[in-house]
C-alpha positions in Angstrom: 10.5 37.0 -61.6 7.9 39.2 -63.4 4.4 38.4 -62.3 1.2 39.8 -63.5 -2.1 39.4 -61.7 -5.7 39.4 -62.9 -9.0 39.1 -61.2 -10.7 35.9 -62.1 -13.9 37.0 -63.9 -14.5 34.5 -66.7 -15.1 30.7 -67.0 -11.9 29.9 -68.8 -9.7 31.6 -66.1 -11.8 30.2 -63.4 -11.3 26.6 -64.6 -7.5 27.1 -64.7 -7.8 28.6 -61.2 -9.7 25.5 -59.9 -7.3 23.2 -61.7 -4.3 24.7 -59.9 -6.1 24.5 -56.6 -7.0 20.8 -57.1 -3.4 20.0 -58.1 -2.3 21.6 -54.7 -4.8 19.4 -52.8 -7.1 22.4 -52.0 -10.9 22.5 -52.2 -12.2 24.3 -55.2 -15.8 23.1 -55.9 -17.5 25.7 -53.7 -15.8 28.7 -55.2 -17.7 31.2 -57.4 -15.9 33.8 -59.4 -19.1 35.9 -59.5 -19.3 36.0 -55.7 -15.8 35.6 -54.4 -12.7 37.8 -55.0 -10.4 35.4 -56.8 -7.0 36.5 -58.1 -4.6 34.6 -60.4 -0.9 35.3 -60.7 0.7 34.7 -64.0 4.2 34.3 -65.3 3.7 35.1 -69.0 0.5 33.3 -69.9 1.0 30.5 -67.3 -1.0 30.6 -64.1 1.4 30.1 -61.2 -0.5 31.3 -58.1 -4.0 31.7 -56.8 -5.7 33.3 -53.9 -9.2 34.1 -52.8 -11.2 36.2 -50.3 -14.7 35.5 -49.3 -16.4 38.4 -47.7 -18.8 37.9 -44.8 -19.2 41.5 -43.6 -17.4 42.8 -41.6 -15.0 39.8 -41.9 -13.2 37.9 -44.6 -12.1 34.4 -45.1 -8.7 34.0 -46.9 -8.5 30.9 -48.9 -7.3 29.2 -52.0 -3.7 30.3 -51.6 -1.6 28.1 -53.8 1.6 28.3 -55.7 2.6 26.0 -58.5 5.4 23.5 -57.7 8.7 24.7 -59.1 7.9 28.4 -58.3 7.6 28.0 -54.5 10.1 29.9 -52.4 10.1 32.9 -54.7 7.7 35.0 -52.5 4.7 34.4 -54.8 2.5 33.3 -51.8 3.5 36.5 -50.0 2.7 38.7 -53.0 -0.8 37.1 -53.2 -1.4 37.4 -49.5 -0.4 41.0 -49.5 -2.7 41.8 -52.4 -5.7 40.1 -50.6 -5.0 41.8 -47.3 -4.9 45.2 -49.1 -8.2 44.4 -50.7 -9.7 43.5 -47.3 -8.5 46.8 -45.8 -10.0 48.7 -48.8 -13.3 47.0 -48.0 -13.0 48.0 -44.3 -13.1 44.5 -43.0 -12.4 44.1 -39.3 -10.4 40.9 -39.6 -9.4 38.0 -41.9 -9.8 34.4 -40.9 -8.3 31.3 -42.5 -8.0 27.6 -42.0 -4.7 25.8 -42.8 -3.2 22.4 -42.5 0.1 23.1 -44.1 1.0 26.8 -44.0 0.7 27.7 -40.3 4.2 29.1 -40.0 3.8 31.1 -43.2 0.7 32.8 -41.9 2.2 33.4 -38.5 5.0 35.4 -40.2 2.3 37.5 -41.8 0.8 38.4 -38.4 -2.0 35.8 -38.1 -2.6 34.3 -34.7 -4.3 31.1 -33.6 -7.9 31.3 -32.4 -10.3 28.6 -31.3 -13.0 27.7 -33.8 -15.8 28.9 -31.4 -14.2 32.4 -31.4 -14.8 32.7 -35.2 -17.9 34.9 -36.1 -21.0 32.9 -37.0 -21.2 34.2 -40.5 -17.7 33.0 -41.3 -18.3 29.6 -39.5 -21.3 29.1 -41.8 -19.1 29.2 -45.0 -18.8 25.9 -46.8 -15.0 26.0 -46.2 -15.5 26.2 -42.5 -18.6 24.0 -42.1 -17.9 21.2 -44.5 -14.7 21.3 -46.6 -11.8 21.9 -44.2 -11.2 19.2 -41.5 -11.6 19.9 -37.8 -7.8 19.3 -37.5 -7.0 22.5 -39.5 -5.5 25.4 -37.6 -7.8 28.4 -37.4 -6.1 31.8 -37.6 -7.1 35.5 -37.6 -5.5 38.8 -38.5 -7.2 41.7 -37.0 -7.3 44.7 -39.4 -9.0 47.4 -37.3 
C-alpha cells in the first residue's frame, strides 16, 4: 500500500481529519491544527489515517490515532505512530503520554508502559483530553524518550 502523509494545516484537511476521528469514536472538538501537530495519511486522495501530538514541554500527548475501517491491519497505525515518535524525538521531548480504551496492546508493543494518572506531569494532566474528554477508565501509558 502506497501511503502519503501531509501535515494538517488548512481548514478543509482539518475537517476531513475531524470527520475520520469522529467516525472512529474519538474526540475531535478540542483539536486545533494551528496549535497541535496533526498528520493525515492518504491513499491517493482519500484520508485513511490520522494522528496527533500535543506538546506540553518537555512532554507530549499522543492522540487522535485512527485508521479507517477496511484498511486496519496493514500497519498504517504503526506508520503514524512511528512518525509522531520521530517528531517528538526531534523536539527533544522527554516522554510521550497517551490515554486509550481500545489500543492498549498495540501501544505496549510500541514500548509504552502503564502509569498511574497521578504520575503524569501536571501540564499534560491539564490538557482537555486528560481533564475532560477521556474517561477515567482509560489506560494511561508513557514512553520515555530520554
